[in-house]
VEXBA-927732 format. One line per 10 residues: for each residue x, y, z of N, C-alpha, C. Coordinates in steps of 0.1 Angstrom, whole numbers, plus 2048, in hexadecimal, padded with zeros to 3 digits. Each point is the difference from the previous one (the first is absolute). Layout:
N
X Y Z X Y Z X Y Z  ... $
END
This chain:
353
808 7F4 800 7F8 80C 800 809 80D 800  7FA 80B 7FB 807 80C 800 7FD 808 80D  80B 804 807 7FE 808 80C 7FB 80E 7FD  7FA 806 80A 7FB 80E 7FF 80B 80A 7FD  80C 7FE 807 80B 809 7FD 805 7FF 7F2  801 7F4 7FB 805 7FE 7F2 7F6 805 7F6  7F3 7FF 803 7F6 805 7F6 801 80F 7FE  805 808 80A 800 80E 7FF 80B 805 7F6  80A 7F8 7FE 80C 804 7F8 802 7F8 7F4  7F7 7F7 7FD 802 7F6 7F5 7F9 803 7F4 $
806 7FB 7F5 7F9 800 7F3 7FD 7F2 7FC  7F4 7FD 7FD 7FC 7F2 7FE 7FF 7FD 7F1  806 7F5 7FC 801 7FC 7F2 7FA 7F2 7FE  7F4 800 7F9 7FA 7F3 7FD 804 7FC 7F2  805 7F3 7FF 806 7FC 7F3 7F9 7F3 7FB  7FA 801 7F4 7FB 7F4 7FA 80B 7FA 7F7  805 7F5 803 80C 7FA 7F9 7FC 7F6 7F6  804 803 7F3 7FD 7F6 7F5 80E 7FD 7FA  7FF 7F7 7F6 80C 7FB 7FA 808 80B 7F9  7F9 809 7F9 807 80B 7F8 7FE 80E 806 $
7F7 802 809 7FD 80D 805 7FE 801 80F  803 80C 806 7FC 803 80D 7F6 80B 7FF  7F4 7FE 805 7F6 80B 802 800 804 80E  803 80C 803 800 805 80E 7F9 80C 803  7FB 802 80C 7F9 80B 804 806 806 80D  802 80D 801 807 806 80B 7F6 808 808  800 7FE 80D 7F8 808 809 809 808 809  800 80D 7FF 809 809 808 7F7 80A 808  802 801 80D 7F8 809 809 7F1 7FC 7FE  7FD 7F3 800 7F2 7FB 7FF 7F9 804 7F3 $
808 804 7F6 7FA 805 7F3 807 7F7 7F5  7F7 7FB 7F7 805 7F8 7F5 807 80A 7F6  80D 7FF 7FF 807 809 7F8 804 7FC 7F2  801 7F3 7FE 804 7FB 7F3 7FD 7F1 7FE  7FC 7FD 7F3 7FE 7F2 7FC 808 7FF 7F3  808 7F6 7FF 809 7FF 7F4 803 7F2 7FD  804 7FD 7F4 804 7F3 7FB 80D 801 7FA  80A 7F7 804 80D 801 7FB 804 7F1 7FD  80B 7FE 7F8 805 7F3 7FE 804 7F9 80E  800 7F3 800 802 7F9 80D 80F 800 803 $
805 80C 804 80E 802 803 801 806 80E  804 7F8 80A 800 806 80E 809 80C 801  80B 801 7F9 808 80C 800 7F9 80C 7FB  7F8 7FF 7F6 7F8 80B 7FB 7F6 805 80A  7FA 7F6 807 7F6 804 80A 807 807 80C  80B 7FB 804 808 806 80B 804 80E 7FC  805 802 7F4 804 80E 7FB 7F4 809 800  7F4 7FC 7FC 7F5 808 800 7FC 805 80E  7FF 7F7 809 7FD 803 80E 80A 80A 806  80D 7FD 7FE 80B 808 805 7FF 80E 7FB $
7FD 801 7F3 800 80D 7F9 7F4 809 804  7F4 7FA 801 7F4 808 803 7FD 801 80F  805 7F7 808 7FD 801 80F 80D 7FE 807  80A 809 7FE 80D 7FE 806 800 801 80F  7F7 808 806 800 802 80F 7F6 7F8 807  7FA 7F7 7FA 7F6 7F7 806 804 7F2 802  7FB 7FA 80A 803 7F2 803 7F6 7F7 7F8  804 7FB 7F5 7F7 7F8 7F7 7FE 7F2 806  7F3 7FC 800 7FD 7F2 804 7F8 7FA 7F4  805 7F5 7FB 7FB 7FA 7F4 7F9 7F3 803 $
7F6 7FC 7F8 7F9 7F3 802 7FD 7FB 7F2  801 7F2 7FF 7FA 7F9 7F4 7FC 7F2 805  7F8 7FA 7F7 7FB 7F3 804 809 7F5 7FC  801 7F6 809 808 7F4 7FD 7FB 7F9 7F3  809 7FB 7F8 7FB 7F9 7F4 80C 7FA 7F9  7FE 7FD 7F3 80B 7F9 7F8 80C 808 7FE  800 80E 802 80C 808 7FD 80A 7FF 80B  7FC 7F9 80B 80A 7FE 80B 804 80C 808  80C 801 805 804 80A 809 80B 809 7FB  802 801 7F3 80B 808 7FB 7FD 80F 803 $
7F4 804 7FE 7FC 80E 803 802 803 80F  7FC 7F7 808 802 802 80F 80F 801 803  808 7F8 7FA 80F 800 803 806 80E 7FB  7FC 804 7F4 805 80D 7FB 7FC 80C 808  7F4 800 805 7FB 80C 808 806 7FF 80D  801 7F5 806 806 7FE 80E 80F 804 7FF  807 7FC 7F5 80E 804 7FE 802 80F 800  7F6 807 7FA 801 80F 7FF 7FA 807 80C  7FD 7F8 80B 7FC 807 80C 7F1 802 801  7F8 7FB 7F7 7F1 802 801 7FA 7F4 807 $
7F6 803 808 7F9 7F5 806 7F6 7FB 7F6  7FE 7F3 7FF 7F7 7FA 7F6 7F9 7F4 806  7F3 800 7FF 7F7 7F6 804 7FC 7F7 7F5  800 7F3 801 7FB 7F6 7F7 7F4 7FA 806  7F4 802 7FB 7F4 7FB 806 7F9 7F5 7F8  7F9 7F8 807 7F9 7F5 7FA 7F3 806 7F9  7FD 7FD 7F3 7F5 806 7FA 7F3 7FD 807  7FF 7F5 808 7F4 7FD 807 7FD 809 80C  80B 807 805 7FE 809 80B 7FD 80E 7FD  800 803 7F3 7FD 80E 7FC 7F1 802 800 $
7FB 80A 808 7F2 802 801 7F9 803 7F2  7F5 7FA 7FE 7F9 801 7F3 7F1 803 803  7FB 80A 7F9 7F1 803 802 7F8 7F5 7F9  7F5 7FC 806 7F7 7F6 7FA 7FA 803 7F3  7FF 80D 7FD 7FA 805 7F3 80B 803 7F6  80C 7FD 803 80B 803 7F6 800 7F7 7F4  7FD 806 7F5 7FF 7F8 7F3 80A 803 7F6  807 80C 801 80A 804 7F7 80E 7FF 805  809 7FA 7F8 80E 7FE 805 809 803 7F5  80B 808 803 80B 802 7F6 80C 804 809 $
80B 801 7F9 80D 802 807 800 80D 808  7FB 80A 7FA 800 80E 806 7F7 7FF 80D  7F4 7FA 7FF 7F7 800 80B 806 7F7 80B  807 7F5 7FC 806 7F7 80A 80B 808 808  808 808 7F9 80B 807 807 7FA 80B 809  7F6 806 7FC 7F9 80A 808 7FB 7FA 80D  7F9 7F4 7FE 7FB 7F9 80C 80B 7FC 80A  80B 7FC 7FB 80B 7FC 808 805 80D 808  802 80B 7F9 805 80C 806 7F6 805 80B  7F3 800 7FD 7F6 804 80A 800 7F8 80C $
800 7F2 7FE 800 7F7 80C 80D 801 808  80B 803 7F9 80D 801 807 800 80D 808  7FB 80B 7FB 800 80D 807 7F6 7FF 80C  7F6 7F7 7FF 7F7 7FF 80B 804 7F6 80A  80B 7F9 7FE 806 7F6 809 7F8 7F3 800  7FA 7FC 7F5 7F8 7F4 800 808 7F4 7FA  80C 801 7FD 808 7F6 7F9 80B 7FA 80A  802 7F3 7FF 80B 7FA 807 808 7F7 7F7  80D 802 800 809 7F9 7F7 801 7F1 803  802 7F9 7F6 803 7F1 802 80E 7FF 805 $
804 7F5 804 80E 7FD 804 809 7FE 7F4  807 80A 7FC 809 7FF 7F4 80D 7F8 804  802 7F5 7F9 80D 7F8 803 80C 808 7FB  80B 7FF 808 80C 807 7FC 80C 7F7 801  80A 803 7F9 80C 7F8 801 7FF 7F1 7FD  806 7F8 808 800 7F2 7FE 7F2 7F9 802  7F7 807 807 7F3 7FB 801 7F8 801 7F3  803 80A 7F8 7FA 801 7F3 805 7F5 7F7  80D 7FE 801 806 7F5 7F8 7FB 7F2 804  7FD 7FF 80C 7FA 7F3 805 7F2 7FF 7FA $
7F9 80B 7FF 7F2 7FF 7FA 801 7FB 7F2  80A 804 7F8 801 7FB 7F3 802 7F1 7FF  808 7FB 809 803 7F2 800 7F3 7F8 805  7F9 805 80A 7F4 7FA 804 7F5 800 7F6  7FF 80B 7F8 7F6 801 7F6 803 7F6 7F5  80C 7FE 7FC 803 7F6 7F5 7FD 7F2 805  803 7FD 80D 7FC 7F3 806 7F1 7FE 7FF  7F9 80A 804 7F1 7FF 800 7FB 7FD 7F1  806 807 7F7 7FC 7FE 7F2 802 7F2 7FB  80B 7F9 804 802 7F3 7FB 7F8 7F6 809 $
7FE 803 80C 7F7 7F8 808 7F2 7FF 7FA  7FB 80C 7FC 7F3 801 7F9 800 7F8 7F3  80C 801 7F8 801 7F9 7F4 7FF 7F1 802  807 7FB 80A 800 7F2 803 7F2 7FB 803  7F9 808 808 7F2 7FD 804 7F7 800 7F4  802 80A 7F7 7F8 800 7F4 802 7F4 7F7  80D 7FC 7FE 803 7F5 7F8 7FA 7F3 805  800 7FE 80D 7F9 7F4 806 7F1 800 7FD  7FA 80C 802 7F2 801 7FE 7FC 7FD 7F1  808 805 7F7 7FE 7FD 7F2 802 7F1 7FC $
80A 7FA 806 802 7F1 7FE 7F4 7F8 805  7FB 804 80C 7F5 7F9 806 7F3 802 7F7  7FF 80C 7FB 7F4 803 7F8 801 7F7 7F3  80C 7FF 7FA 801 7F8 7F4 7FE 7F1 803  805 7FB 80B 7FD 7F2 804 7F1 7FD 801  7F9 80A 806 7F2 7FE 801 7F9 801 7F3  804 80A 7F8 7F9 802 7F3 802 7F4 7F6  80C 7FB 800 803 7F4 7F7 7FE 7F3 807  7FA 800 80C 7FD 7F3 807 80C 7F7 801  80B 806 805 80C 7F9 802 803 7FB 80E $
7F7 804 80A 802 7FC 80D 800 7F0 802  7F8 7F9 7F9 800 7F1 801 80D 7FA 7FD  809 807 7F9 80D 7FA 7FD 80B 803 80B  7FC 808 80A 809 803 80A 7FE 7F7 80D  80A 7FA 805 7FF 7F7 80B 7FB 807 80D  806 80C 802 7FD 807 80C 7FD 80F 7FC  7F3 802 7FD 7FC 80E 7FB 803 80B 80A  7FF 7FD 80D 802 80A 80A 80E 801 805  809 7FA 7F9 80E 7FF 805 806 80E 7FF  80A 803 808 808 80C 800 807 801 7F2 $
804 80C 7FD 807 803 7F3 80F 7FC 801  802 7F3 802 80D 7FB 802 807 7FD 7F2  80C 7FD 800 807 7FC 7F4 7FA 7F4 7F9  7FC 7F6 809 7FA 7F4 7FB 7F2 803 7F9  7F9 809 807 7F2 804 7FA 802 807 7F3  80A 809 7FE 802 807 7F4 804 7F6 7F5  808 7F6 803 803 7F6 7F6 7F4 7F8 7FC  7F7 7FE 809 7F4 7F8 7FD 7F8 809 7F6  7FF 80D 802 7F8 808 7F7 806 800 7F2  80D 800 7FF 807 800 7F3 7FD 7F3 7F9 $
7FC 7F5 806 7FE 7F3 7FA 7F1 7FD 7FE  7F7 809 803 7F2 7FD 7FE 7FC 7FF 7F2  7F9 7F5 7FC 7FC 7FF 7F2 7F5 80A 7FC  802 807 7F5 7F6 80A 7FC 802 804 7F2  7F8 808 7FA 801 804 7F2 80C 809 7FE  805 801 7F4 80C 808 7FD 7FE 80F 805  7F4 806 7FD 7FE 80E 804 800 801 80F  7F9 7F7 807 7FF 801 80F 80E 7FE 805  808 7F6 7FA 80E 7FE 805 808 80D 7FF  7FF 807 7F4 807 80C 7FE 7FD 80A 80B $
7F3 802 802 7FB 80A 80A 805 7FC 80E  7FF 7F3 803 804 7FC 80E 80F 802 802  808 7FC 7F5 80F 802 801 804 80E 802  7F9 809 7F9 803 80E 801 7FD 806 80E  7F5 7FB 805 7FC 804 80D 80A 7FB 80B  804 7F4 7FE 80A 7FA 809 80E 808 7FF  803 805 7F4 80C 809 7FE 7FE 80D 808  7F4 805 7FF 7FD 80D 808 802 7FD 80F  7FB 7F5 805 801 7FC 80E 80F 7FF 804  808 7F9 7F7 80E 7FE 804 807 80D 800 $
7FD 809 7F6 807 80D 800 7FC 808 80C  7F4 801 804 7FB 807 80C 807 7FB 80C  801 7F3 801 807 7F9 80C 80E 804 801  807 7FF 7F4 80F 804 800 802 80F 804  7F8 808 7FA 801 80E 803 7FD 803 80F  7F6 7F9 805 7FD 802 80E 80B 7FC 809  807 7F5 7FD 80B 7FB 808 80C 80B 7FF  801 805 7F4 80B 80A 7FE 7FD 80D 808  7F3 804 800 7FC 80C 808 803 7FE 80F  7FD 7F3 805 803 7FD 80E 80F 801 803 $
808 7FC 7F6 80E 801 802 805 80E 801  7FB 809 7F7 803 80E 800 7FC 806 80D  7F4 7FD 805 7FB 805 80C 809 7FD 80C  804 7F3 801 809 7FC 80B 80E 807 7FF  805 802 7F4 80D 806 7FE 7FF 80F 804  7F5 806 7FC 7FE 80E 803 7FF 803 80F  7F8 7F7 807 7FF 801 80F 80D 7FF 806  808 7F6 7FC 80D 7FE 806 809 80C 7FE  7FF 807 7F5 809 80B 7FC 7FD 80D 807  7F4 801 805 7FC 80D 807 7FF 7FE 80F $
808 806 808 801 7FE 80E 7F3 803 807  7FA 80C 7FD 7F4 804 806 7F4 7F7 7FE  7FE 7FC 7F3 7F5 7F7 7FC 803 7F3 806  80C 7FB 800 803 7F3 805 7FD 7FF 80F  803 80A 807 7FD 801 80F 7F1 7FF 802  7F8 808 7F9 7F2 801 801 7F9 7F3 7FC  805 7FA 7F6 7FB 7F3 7FC 802 7F5 80A  80C 800 806 803 7F6 80B 7F7 803 80C  7FD 80C 803 7F7 803 80B 7F2 7FB 7FD  7FB 803 7F4 7F3 7FB 7FB 7FE 7F1 800 $
80B 7F9 7FC 800 7F2 800 7FF 7F9 80E  803 808 80A 7FF 7FA 80E 7F1 800 804  7F7 807 7F9 7F2 7FF 804 7FA 7F3 7FA  7F9 7F8 808 7FB 7F3 7FB 7F7 802 7F4  802 7F8 7F5 7F8 800 7F4 806 809 7F5  809 809 804 805 809 7F5 80C 7FA 7F9  7FF 7FF 7F3 80A 7FA 7F8 807 80B 7F8  80A 7FC 7F8 808 80A 7F8 7F7 808 7F7  7F8 7F9 7F8 7F8 807 7F6 7F6 80A 807  7FA 7FC 80B 7F7 809 807 808 80C 805 $
80C 7FE 806 808 80B 805 805 80A 7F6  805 7FB 7F4 805 809 7F6 7F4 807 7FA  7F5 7FA 7FE 7F4 807 7FB 7FB 80B 809  801 7FD 80D 7FC 80A 80A 809 80C 7FF  80D 7FF 7FF 809 80B 7FF 7FF 807 7F3  7FE 7F8 7F5 7FF 806 7F3 7F4 809 7FF  7F5 7FD 807 7F4 808 7FF 7FF 80B 80B  805 7FD 80C 7FF 80A 80A 80D 809 802  80B 7FC 7FA 80C 807 800 808 7FE 80D  808 80A 804 808 800 80C 7F7 7FF 80C $
801 7F6 809 7F7 7FF 80C 803 80B 80A  80B 807 7FE 803 80B 80A 7F6 80B 7FE  7F9 801 7F5 7F6 80B 7FE 7F2 7FC 806  7FE 7F4 805 7F4 7FD 806 7FD 807 80D  7F4 805 802 7FD 809 80B 7FA 7F8 80C  7F7 7F6 7FD 7FA 7F9 80B 7FC 7F2 7FB  7FC 7F7 809 7FE 7F2 7FD 7F3 7FE 7F8  7F7 80A 7FF 7F4 7FF 7F8 802 803 7F2  80B 808 7FD 803 805 7F3 802 7F5 7F6  807 7F6 804 804 7F5 7F7 7F3 7F8 7FC $
7F7 7FD 809 7F4 7F9 7FD 7F7 808 7F7  800 80E 802 7F8 808 7F7 806 801 7F2  80D 800 800 807 801 7F3 7FE 7F4 7F7  7FF 7F4 806 7FE 7F4 7F9 7F1 7FD 7FD  7F7 806 808 7F2 7FE 7FE 7FA 7F6 809  807 7FE 80C 7FB 7F6 809 7F8 807 80C  800 80D 800 7F9 807 80A 7F1 800 7FD  7F7 7FE 80B 7F2 800 7FE 7FA 80D 7FC  7F6 800 7F8 7F8 80D 7FD 7F7 803 80C  7FC 80C 801 7F8 804 80B 7F5 80A 7FC $
7F4 7FE 804 7F5 809 7FE 7F9 803 80D  805 809 808 7FA 803 80D 7FB 80E 801  7F6 802 808 7FA 80D 802 7FA 801 80E  802 80B 807 7FB 801 80E 805 7F4 808  7F6 7FA 807 803 7F4 808 800 7F3 7F9  7FC 801 7F3 800 7F4 7F8 80E 7FD 7F9  805 7F4 803 80D 7FD 7FA 7FF 7F3 7F8  804 801 7F4 7FF 7F5 7F6 80D 7FE 7F9  807 7F5 801 80C 7FD 7F9 7FD 7F6 7F5  804 803 7F4 7FD 7F7 7F5 80C 7F7 7FC $
800 7FB 7F4 80B 7F8 7FB 80D 808 7FE  80B 7FA 7FC 80C 807 7FE 7FF 809 7F4  809 80A 7FF 7FF 80A 7F6 804 7FB 7F2  808 7F6 7FF 805 7FB 7F3 808 80B 7F8  805 80A 807 809 809 7FA 80E 7FB 7FE  808 806 7F9 80E 7FC 7FE 802 7F4 7F7  80B 7F9 801 804 7F6 7F6 7F9 7F3 804  7F9 7FA 7F7 7F9 7F4 802 809 7F4 801  80B 800 7F9 80A 7F5 801 806 7FF 80E  804 80C 805 806 800 80D 7F6 7FB 80B $
7F3 805 7FE 7F6 7FC 80A 7FE 7F0 7FF  800 7FB 7F4 7FE 7F1 7FF 80C 7F9 806  80C 805 7FF 80C 7FA 805 7FF 800 810  7FB 80B 805 7FF 800 80F 7F5 7F7 805  7F6 7FE 7F9 7F5 7F7 804 806 7F2 800  808 7FC 7F5 806 7F3 7FF 80A 7FF 80C  807 80A 803 80A 800 80B 7F8 7FD 80E  7F4 806 801 7F8 7FE 80C 7FD 7F1 802  7FD 7F9 7F6 7FD 7F2 801 80C 7F8 806  80C 804 7FB 80C 7F9 806 802 805 80E $
7FE 80D 803 803 805 80D 7F8 7FA 80B  7F3 7FC 7FE 7F7 7FB 80A 805 7F2 804  808 7F9 7F7 805 7F3 804 80D 801 807  807 80B 7FE 80E 801 806 800 808 80D  7F6 809 802 7FF 809 80B 7F4 7FD 808  802 7FB 80C 7F4 7FC 809 7F7 80C 802  806 80B 803 7F7 80C 803 7F8 804 7F4  805 800 7F4 7F9 803 7F4 7F5 7F5 7FD  804 7F4 803 7F6 7F5 7FF 7F4 802 809  802 803 80C 7F5 803 80A 7F8 80C 7FB $
807 80A 7FB 7F9 80C 7FB 7F7 7FC 7F5  805 7F8 7F7 7F8 7FC 7F4 7F3 7F8 805  801 7F7 809 7F5 7F8 804 7F6 809 808  805 80A 808 7F8 809 807 7F7 808 7F7  806 805 7F5 7F8 809 7F7 7F7 7F7 7F8  804 7F4 7FC 7F7 7F7 7F9 7F4 7FC 808  801 7FE 80D 7F5 7FC 808 7F5 80B 802  804 80C 7FD 7F6 80B 801 7F8 802 7F4  803 7FA 7F5 7F9 802 7F3 7F9 7F4 7FB  7F7 802 7F7 7F8 7F5 7FA 809 7F7 7F9 $
7FE 7F3 801 809 7F6 7FB 803 801 7F1  7F6 806 7F8 802 801 7F2 80C 809 7FC  802 80B 807 80B 809 7FD 80A 802 80B  7FF 7F7 80B 808 802 80C 80F 7FF 7FD  804 7F6 7F8 80F 7FE 7FD 805 80B 7F8  7F9 805 7F7 805 80B 7F7 802 80D 809  7F6 803 808 801 80C 808 80C 7FF 80A  801 7F4 806 80A 7FE 80A 80E 800 7FA  802 7FB 7F4 80E 800 7FA 803 80E 7FB  7F7 808 7FC 803 80E 7FC 804 807 80D $
7F9 7FE 80B 804 806 80D 80E 7FC 804  804 7F4 7FD 80E 7FB 803 809 808 7F7  7FD 801 7F3 808 807 7F7 803 80F 804  7F5 806 806 801 80E 805 809 800 80C  7FF 7F5 808 809 7FF 80C 80E 7FF 7FC  803 7F9 7F5 80D 7FF 7FB 806 80D 7FC  7F8 809 7FA 805 80D 7FC 805 808 80D  7F9 7FE 80B 804 807 80C 80D 7FA 805  802 7F3 7FF 80D 7FA 805 80B 804 7F6  7FD 801 7F3 80A 804 7F7 805 80F 803 $
7F6 808 803 803 80E 803 809 801 80C  7FD 7F8 80A 807 800 80D 80F 7FC 7FE  802 7F5 7F9 80E 7FB 7FE 808 809 7F8  7F9 806 7F6 807 809 7F7 804 80E 806  7F7 805 808 802 80C 807 80A 7FF 80B  7FF 7F5 808 80A 7FD 80B 80D 7FA 7FB  800 7FB 7F3 80C 7FA 7FA 805 7F4 809  7F6 7F8 804 804 7F4 807 7F7 7F4 7FB  805 7F4 800 7F9 7F5 7FB 7F4 7FC 809  7F6 7FA 7FA 7F4 7FB 808 803 7F3 807 $
7FB 7FF 80C 802 7F4 808 7F2 7F9 800  800 7F3 7FB 7F3 7F9 7FF 7FC 7FC 80E  7F3 802 803 7FA 7FC 80D 7F8 7F3 7FF $
END
């Protein structure tokens, strides 16, 4: 949020960032002074602000998207404060039907000057590099899953399941060899072989991405230390740990133990008024892959940590049997975020109870 003191002396710049252009609106002394479109060159934008508002403290904002953080880096390097906000958090009128770059930049500038925007956690340094490696791992994990689904679909479509001895077997080397020997028509064989090649490629690339992740963690002292601390928490594995740091950045910037759960989307929603208090399901904000990894970690944690196991059964006993296990395991995942926060802030390993 923008503080009152800062608002008195600041010039607010809302920027709509596209591939080839920057459309920006400037609000100075609570008056919209300029709307302009320039080529997507951070240096040109910086020179414009410096030339026209040399004595003002410029605060810029743009929405997170496919253009990444280059504009943020350049503005920060030149001493300007820049917020990168999630598009979902920008207030929008219910009757808003017209949208263009100029209007978007104006809306950003107005909301920034009113103090309604909060920046996302921008990764910096080695944590941004880690995000790149985690992202490529997620891409190939998704490709492997897609290849398996397509193979299963083909087996069903061509009625090939009767030729498989163990249709529900894991995707072992033996199972793959069996698929390669299934009797079928030439066209189906070609299709199946190509899908198996896709699966093999995705598997190999996934293994390579894991290797790069391990090497990167070992090479960076700060990240290696934080990963070791995270691994001491029951249920947390290497992939969960590196995904957590890739998405949340340096844990030193965390403010309180509730922040991590809110960032991942494990915090409950709330609709309370007066004396009526109502808490709903989790918010589902943040990265869904990280949330799924923490839920998987929670299933492991309740078997390794007696206290977490008791907590799980206590929550499950309070709910209807139909959804009791799901609600309880999500509560355990949220409890894991609190423990992760504690070990990372205190910089000491967790002791299993």
